[in-house]
C-alpha positions as CSV (number, residue, x, y, z in Angstrom):
1,M,0.0,0.0,0.0
2,R,2.9,2.3,0.8
3,F,4.4,1.7,-2.6
4,F,1.1,2.5,-4.3
5,L,0.8,5.8,-2.4
6,C,4.4,6.8,-3.3
7,F,3.7,5.9,-6.9
8,L,0.5,8.0,-7.0
9,L,2.3,11.0,-5.4
10,L,5.1,10.8,-7.9
11,T,2.7,10.6,-10.8
12,L,0.7,13.5,-9.7
13,T,3.7,15.7,-9.1
14,S,5.2,14.8,-12.5
15,C,2.0,15.8,-14.2
16,A,2.2,19.2,-12.6
17,C,5.7,19.6,-14.2
18,F,4.3,18.9,-17.6
19,A,1.6,21.5,-17.2
20,S,4.0,24.4,-17.0
21,K,3.5,27.6,-19.1
22,V,5.4,28.4,-22.3
23,Y,6.4,31.9,-23.3
24,V,7.7,33.3,-26.6
25,Y,9.6,36.5,-27.1
26,R,12.2,38.0,-29.5
27,N,15.8,38.4,-28.2
28,S,18.1,41.3,-29.0
29,E,19.0,39.7,-32.4
30,G,15.4,39.4,-33.4
31,V,15.2,35.6,-33.0
32,L,12.1,34.0,-31.6
33,V,12.9,32.3,-28.3
34,F,10.6,29.8,-26.5
35,S,11.0,29.5,-22.7
36,D,9.2,28.3,-19.6
37,T,10.1,31.6,-17.9
38,P,9.4,35.1,-19.2
39,Q,12.7,36.9,-19.8
40,N,11.3,40.4,-20.5
41,N,8.0,42.4,-20.6
42,N,7.4,41.5,-24.2
43,A,7.1,37.8,-23.6
44,E,3.7,36.3,-24.5
45,E,2.2,33.2,-22.9
46,I,1.3,30.5,-25.4
47,K,-1.8,28.6,-24.7
48,L,-1.1,24.9,-25.5
49,N,-3.8,22.5,-26.7
50,T,-3.3,19.5,-24.5
51,K,-5.9,17.3,-26.2
52,P,-4.6,15.3,-29.2
53,T,-6.2,16.2,-32.5
54,I,-7.3,13.3,-34.6
55,I,-8.6,13.9,-38.1
56,P,-10.1,11.0,-39.9
57,R,-8.6,10.5,-43.4
58,E,-11.8,9.3,-45.1
59,K,-15.3,8.5,-44.1
60,T,-15.9,4.8,-43.5
61,D,-19.2,3.0,-42.9
62,I,-17.7,-0.1,-41.2
63,L,-20.1,0.1,-38.3
64,N,-23.2,0.8,-40.5
65,P,-24.3,-2.7,-41.8
66,R,-27.0,-1.1,-44.0
67,S,-24.6,0.6,-46.3
68,S,-23.7,-1.3,-49.4
69,A,-21.4,-0.9,-52.4
70,S,-24.3,0.1,-54.6
71,N,-25.1,3.1,-52.4
72,N,-21.5,4.4,-52.6
73,P,-20.9,7.1,-55.2
74,V,-18.5,6.4,-58.1
75,V,-15.1,8.1,-57.4
76,E,-13.6,10.0,-60.3
77,Y,-9.8,9.6,-60.1
78,N,-7.4,12.1,-61.6
79,I,-4.0,10.6,-62.6
80,E,-1.1,12.8,-63.7
81,L,2.4,12.0,-64.7
82,I,4.9,14.3,-63.0
83,Q,8.2,12.8,-64.2
84,P,9.3,12.7,-66.9
85,S,7.7,15.9,-68.1
86,A,6.3,16.2,-71.7
87,E,9.0,16.5,-74.4
88,S,11.8,16.2,-71.9
89,T,15.2,14.6,-72.7
90,I,16.6,12.1,-70.2
91,R,20.4,11.7,-70.4
92,D,21.3,8.3,-68.9
93,N,23.8,5.9,-70.3
94,T,22.2,3.0,-68.5
95,G,18.8,3.7,-69.9
96,S,17.2,4.2,-66.5
97,V,14.1,6.3,-66.5
98,Y,12.5,7.4,-63.2
99,V,8.8,7.7,-63.5
100,S,6.5,9.3,-60.9
101,G,2.9,10.4,-60.9
102,R,0.1,11.5,-58.7
103,V,-3.4,10.0,-58.1
104,S,-6.1,12.1,-56.5
105,P,-8.0,11.3,-54.4
106,A,-5.4,9.1,-52.7
107,L,-4.6,5.7,-54.1
108,P,-6.8,3.1,-52.3
109,A,-5.1,0.0,-50.8
110,N,-6.8,-2.4,-53.1
111,H,-6.0,-0.5,-56.4
112,Q,-2.8,-0.7,-58.3
113,I,-0.8,1.3,-60.9
114,Q,0.3,-0.1,-64.3
115,F,3.0,1.8,-66.2
116,I,2.8,1.6,-70.0
117,L,6.0,2.3,-72.0
118,D,5.4,2.6,-75.8
119,G,2.1,0.8,-75.5
120,V,3.5,-2.1,-73.6
121,P,2.8,-2.8,-69.9
122,Q,6.0,-2.7,-67.8
123,G,6.2,-5.5,-65.2
124,E,3.3,-6.3,-62.8
125,P,1.0,-3.6,-61.5
126,V,2.3,-2.0,-58.3
127,G,0.7,-0.2,-55.3
128,R,2.8,3.0,-55.7
129,T,3.0,5.9,-58.1
130,T,6.8,5.6,-58.7
131,Q,8.7,3.2,-60.9
132,I,12.2,2.9,-62.4
133,L,12.3,1.6,-65.9
134,R,15.6,0.0,-66.8
135,N,17.5,-0.4,-70.1
136,V,15.2,2.0,-72.1
137,F,16.7,2.3,-75.5
138,R,17.7,5.8,-76.9
139,G,15.1,7.7,-78.9
140,E,11.5,8.8,-78.6
141,H,9.2,7.0,-76.1
142,T,5.7,7.4,-74.7
143,I,4.7,6.7,-71.1
144,Q,1.3,6.4,-69.4
145,M,0.0,5.4,-66.0
146,Q,-3.2,3.4,-65.6
147,L,-5.1,2.9,-62.4
148,L,-6.5,-0.6,-62.0
149,D,-9.1,-1.7,-59.5
150,K,-8.9,-5.0,-57.5
151,T,-10.2,-7.0,-60.5
152,G,-7.5,-5.5,-62.9
153,K,-10.0,-3.3,-64.8
154,V,-8.6,0.1,-65.9
155,I,-10.6,2.7,-64.1
156,A,-8.5,5.8,-65.0
157,S,-5.5,6.7,-67.2
158,S,-3.1,9.6,-67.4
159,K,-2.3,11.5,-70.5
160,V,0.3,9.9,-72.8
161,I,3.6,11.7,-72.3
162,T,6.3,11.8,-75.0
163,F,10.0,11.9,-73.8
164,Y,13.4,11.2,-75.3
165,V,16.3,9.1,-74.0
166,H,19.8,10.2,-74.9
167,R,22.6,7.7,-74.4
168,N,26.2,8.5,-75.3
169,T,27.8,6.3,-78.0
170,V,31.4,5.7,-79.0
171,N,32.1,6.6,-82.6
């Protein structure tokens, strides 16, 4: 019992330490300084929000058994290729092309991205919007991203981007 009382007393006193005030002021060099004690008359007390802020990422109806897939609205996805940019030249002697894109709204966990180089799918669909294409020959190429649902059906596509690969040759 004595141990429990000591533990309780220590816990309560340590909570008081964490509840101290925080002040902010500018020093003589104009730099913002944060402190637990006011250093001059210009110090302002900062009110801290002690409650954690939790923002849900997306609305879910897990607890609502009456909701069904037929009631959910169809989501329009916007897919855009960021790299390589249109009509850009990539100079890489190994033929590596770094492709990145953006999907909005965010890419769902059960959807995948397929990268299409010159009309040919590159590898298996992946769950990310970046890919490294290896050993791309020199010359003009086209790249496109496709968003696939869990069944493999294409539900959205990016614009087709043309880019050029420049590889040094020995003459």
